[in-house]
C-alpha positions in Angstrom: -8.4 -25.3 -2.2 -10.9 -26.7 -4.5 -13.7 -25.7 -2.2 -12.4 -22.1 -2.2 -12.1 -21.9 -5.9 -15.5 -23.3 -6.5 -17.0 -21.0 -4.0 -15.3 -18.1 -5.7 -16.8 -19.0 -9.0 -20.3 -19.4 -7.7 -19.9 -16.1 -5.8 -18.8 -14.2 -9.0 -21.7 -15.5 -10.9 -24.2 -14.5 -8.1 -22.7 -11.1 -7.9 -23.2 -10.8 -11.7 -26.9 -11.7 -11.3 -27.3 -9.3 -8.5 -25.8 -6.4 -10.5 -28.2 -7.1 -13.3 -31.2 -6.6 -10.8 -30.1 -3.9 -8.5 -33.8 -3.2 -7.8 -33.7 -5.9 -5.0 -31.1 -3.9 -3.1 -33.5 -0.8 -3.1 -36.5 -3.0 -2.2 -34.7 -4.5 0.7 -33.6 -1.1 2.1 -37.0 0.8 1.9 -38.4 -0.6 5.1 -35.3 0.0 7.3 -35.1 3.5 5.9 -38.7 4.1 6.9 -37.9 2.9 10.5 -34.8 5.1 10.5 -36.7 8.3 9.5 -40.1 7.7 11.1 -39.6 5.6 14.2 -36.2 6.5 15.6 -37.1 10.2 16.4 -39.8 8.8 18.7 -37.3 6.9 20.9 -35.5 9.8 22.5 -37.9 10.0 25.4 -38.3 6.2 25.6 -34.5 5.7 25.9 -33.9 8.5 28.4 -33.8 6.1 31.3 -30.7 4.6 29.6 -28.9 7.9 29.4 -29.9 8.8 25.8 -30.2 12.6 26.2 -29.6 13.6 22.5 -30.7 12.3 19.2 -27.1 11.3 18.4 -27.1 9.0 21.5 -30.5 7.6 20.5 -29.3 6.7 17.0 -26.2 5.0 18.5 -28.6 2.7 20.2 -31.1 2.2 17.6 -29.0 1.9 14.4 -27.1 -1.3 15.5 -30.6 -2.9 16.3 -32.0 -1.8 12.9 -28.9 -3.5 11.3 -29.6 -6.6 13.2 -33.2 -6.6 12.0 -31.9 -6.3 8.5 -29.7 -9.4 8.9 -32.4 -11.4 10.6 -35.2 -10.9 8.2 -33.0 -10.3 5.2 -31.0 -13.4 5.8 -33.7 -15.8 6.8 -35.7 -15.0 3.7 -33.0 -15.7 1.2 -34.2 -19.4 1.0 -37.0 -18.3 -1.5 -34.4 -17.5 -4.2 -33.0 -21.0 -3.8 -36.4 -22.5 -4.2 -36.9 -20.5 -7.4 -33.6 -21.9 -8.8 -34.6 -25.4 -7.7 -37.9 -25.1 -9.7 -36.0 -23.7 -12.8 -33.6 -26.6 -12.7 -30.6 -24.5 -12.2 -29.4 -26.4 -9.0 -29.8 -29.8 -10.6 -27.8 -28.8 -13.7 -25.1 -27.4 -11.4 -24.9 -30.6 -9.4 -23.8 -32.7 -12.3 -20.7 -30.4 -12.7 -17.4 -30.9 -10.7 -18.4 -28.0 -8.6 -18.6 -28.8 -4.9 -22.1 -29.0 -3.5 -21.1 -27.0 -0.5 -19.7 -24.3 -2.7 -23.1 -24.0 -4.6 -24.7 -22.8 -1.2 -21.6 -21.0 0.2 -21.2 -18.8 -2.9 -24.8 -17.9 -2.8 -24.6 -17.2 1.0 -21.6 -14.9 0.5 -23.6 -13.0 -2.2 -26.4 -12.4 0.4 -23.7 -11.1 2.8 -22.4 -8.6 0.4 -26.0 -7.4 -0.3 -26.8 -6.9 3.3 -23.5 -5.2 4.0 -24.2 -2.8 1.1 -27.6 -2.0 2.6 -26.0 -1.6 6.1 -23.5 1.0 4.7 -26.5 3.0 3.1 -28.4 2.9 6.4 -25.3 4.2 8.3 -24.7 7.0 5.9 -28.3 8.1 6.1 -28.1 8.2 9.9 -25.1 10.5 9.9 -27.2 13.7 9.4 -29.2 12.7 12.4 -26.1 12.9 14.6 -24.8 9.3 14.5 -21.1 9.2 15.1 -19.0 6.0 15.2 -15.2 5.5 15.0 -14.1 3.9 11.7 -12.4 0.9 13.4 -15.4 0.1 15.6 -17.6 0.4 12.5 -15.5 -2.1 10.6 -15.8 -4.5 13.6 -19.5 -4.1 13.7 -19.7 -4.8 10.0 -17.6 -7.9 10.4 -19.9 -9.1 13.2 -22.9 -8.4 11.0 -21.3 -10.3 8.1 -20.9 -13.4 10.3 -24.5 -13.1 11.4 -25.6 -12.7 7.8 -23.7 -15.8 6.7 -25.3 -17.8 9.6 -28.9 -16.7 8.8 -28.5 -17.2 5.0 -27.1 -20.8 5.6 -30.0 -21.6 7.9 -32.4 -20.3 5.4 -30.9 -22.3 2.6 -31.0 -25.4 4.9 -34.7 -24.8 5.7 -35.4 -24.3 1.9 -33.8 -27.6 1.1 -35.7 -29.4 3.8 -39.2 -27.9 3.0 -38.9 -27.2 -0.7 -42.2 -25.4 -0.8 -42.9 -21.6 -0.9 -46.2 -21.8 1.0 -44.6 -23.9 3.8 -41.3 -22.0 4.1 -43.0 -18.6 4.7 -44.7 -19.5 8.0 -41.6 -21.5 9.0 -39.3 -18.5 8.5 -41.8 -16.1 10.3 -42.1 -18.4 13.2 -38.4 -18.5 13.6 -37.5 -14.8 12.8 -40.1 -13.1 14.9 -39.2 -14.5 18.4 -35.5 -14.2 17.5 -35.9 -10.5 16.7 -38.1 -9.7 19.8 -35.6 -11.5 22.1 -32.7 -9.6 20.6 -33.8 -6.2 21.7 -33.5 -4.8 18.2 -36.1 -2.0 18.5 -35.8 -1.3 22.2 -33.0 -2.5 24.5 -34.0 -5.4 26.8 -32.5 -3.4 29.7 -36.1 -2.0 29.9 -37.6 -5.5 30.0 -38.4 -7.5 33.2 -35.8 -10.0 34.6 -37.6 -13.1 33.3 -37.5 -11.8 29.7 -33.8 -10.8 29.9 -33.1 -14.4 31.3 -34.7 -15.9 28.2 -33.0 -13.5 25.9 -29.6 -14.5 27.2 -30.0 -17.8 25.4 -30.4 -16.1 22.0 -27.1 -15.6 20.2 -28.5 -12.6 18.4 -29.1 -10.8 21.7 -25.3 -10.9 22.4 -24.7 -9.8 18.7 -26.9 -6.7 19.2 -25.3 -5.9 22.5 -21.8 -6.2 20.9 -22.8 -4.0 17.9 -24.2 -1.3 20.3 -21.1 -1.4 22.4 -19.0 -0.9 19.1 -21.2 2.0 17.9 -20.8 3.6 21.4 -17.1 3.5 21.1 -16.7 0.7 23.8 -14.9 -1.8 21.6 -13.2 -3.3 24.7 -16.5 -4.4 26.2 -17.0 -8.1 27.0 -20.2 -8.2 25.0 -18.2 -7.7 21.8 -16.8 -11.2 22.2 -19.9 -12.9 23.4 -21.4 -13.9 19.9 -18.2 -15.8 19.1 -18.4 -17.6 22.5 -21.9 -18.6 21.9 -21.5 -20.5 18.6 -24.4 -22.9 19.1 -26.5 -21.1 16.4 -23.6 -21.3 13.9 -23.3 -25.1 14.5 -27.1 -25.4 14.2 -26.8 -23.7 10.7 -24.1 -26.1 9.6 -26.1 -29.0 10.9 -29.1 -27.9 8.8 -27.2 -27.2 5.6 -24.8 -30.0 5.7 -27.2 -33.0 5.5 -29.5 -31.2 3.1 -26.7 -30.6 0.6 -25.5 -34.1 0.8 -29.1 -35.5 0.4 -29.4 -37.4 -2.9 -31.9 -35.9 -5.4 -33.3 -36.7 -8.7 -29.9 -36.3 -10.2 -27.2 -37.9 -8.2 -23.4 -37.6 -8.5 -21.7 -40.0 -11.0 -20.1 -43.0 -9.4 -16.4 -42.4 -8.3 -15.3 -45.7 -9.8 -16.6 -46.6 -13.1 -15.2 -50.1 -12.9 -17.2 -50.8 -9.8 -20.4 -49.3 -11.2 -20.4 -50.8 -14.7 -18.3 -54.0 -14.2 -14.8 -54.5 -15.7 -13.8 -52.8 -18.9 -13.8 -54.7 -22.2 -10.4 -56.4 -22.6 -9.4 -55.9 -18.9 -7.6 -58.8 -17.4 -8.6 -59.9 -13.9 -5.9 -60.1 -11.3 -7.7 -61.3 -8.2 -7.8 -64.8 -6.6 -10.9 -65.7 -8.7 -9.1 -65.0 -11.9 -6.0 -67.1 -11.0 -8.1 -70.1 -9.8 -8.6 -71.7 -13.2 -4.9 -71.8 -13.8 -4.2 -73.5 -10.6 -6.9 -76.2 -11.4 -5.4 -76.8 -14.9 -1.8 -77.3 -13.4 -3.2 -79.7 -10.8 -5.0 -81.7 -13.4 -1.9 -82.0 -15.6 0.2 -83.3 -12.7 
């Protein structure tokens, strides 16, 4: 219960900070909009072998991949904001409060989830004039799947930021991780067009199954087995928890106050000992008098 309350408090504060600088939402959505307007129309002939005969069918295949790109790169680059707060001393000041350390990161990760979902809604609305049609129930499930992916990528990014703690080192690490993940997910072009050896490698990528599930939902095939595959392949989520957990618990310049002040600073003035050592002098005096 305390973790949920602390997470909600941190999440509220992060939402307030995001509302004060809405330009970051606009900046994060510019590049996906460019891909949506300038790149997607070129895919009609490329996706014809997969049965995409109209622009509507083309956008049903391309928009879920574009949302996955938004999650992969938008989520994995959120660690830079944490580095800025570390340099400013915000994290260290927060760590001396009773707020849970896990809540400090979880609340920030949820803020990133909300920002990415807002950008996804804008991209979906912009794709409607081009013929995109999706059932509301399937769209909600796709957004839920996207939110889980955003939470995972944000957690991994925060874990990497706490391990690296350097802007110049974090950028190449994130790029090295994000690019092969995106390419092996089939976000721009479905991997059904790829050779068998590349599809075999992609099956080990949890984002590949997430993109397949989102495409099935956008196509109205919510009962497809690919929709449940990302949940069955939770290794990446466990990897994210493994990265973030030790990093959050790592002691820093400011450590938590000791849980027991008596143990840390000795007995309080005027305290009477009740252990065996305190009773030993009394026993010796009684034995001497006898």
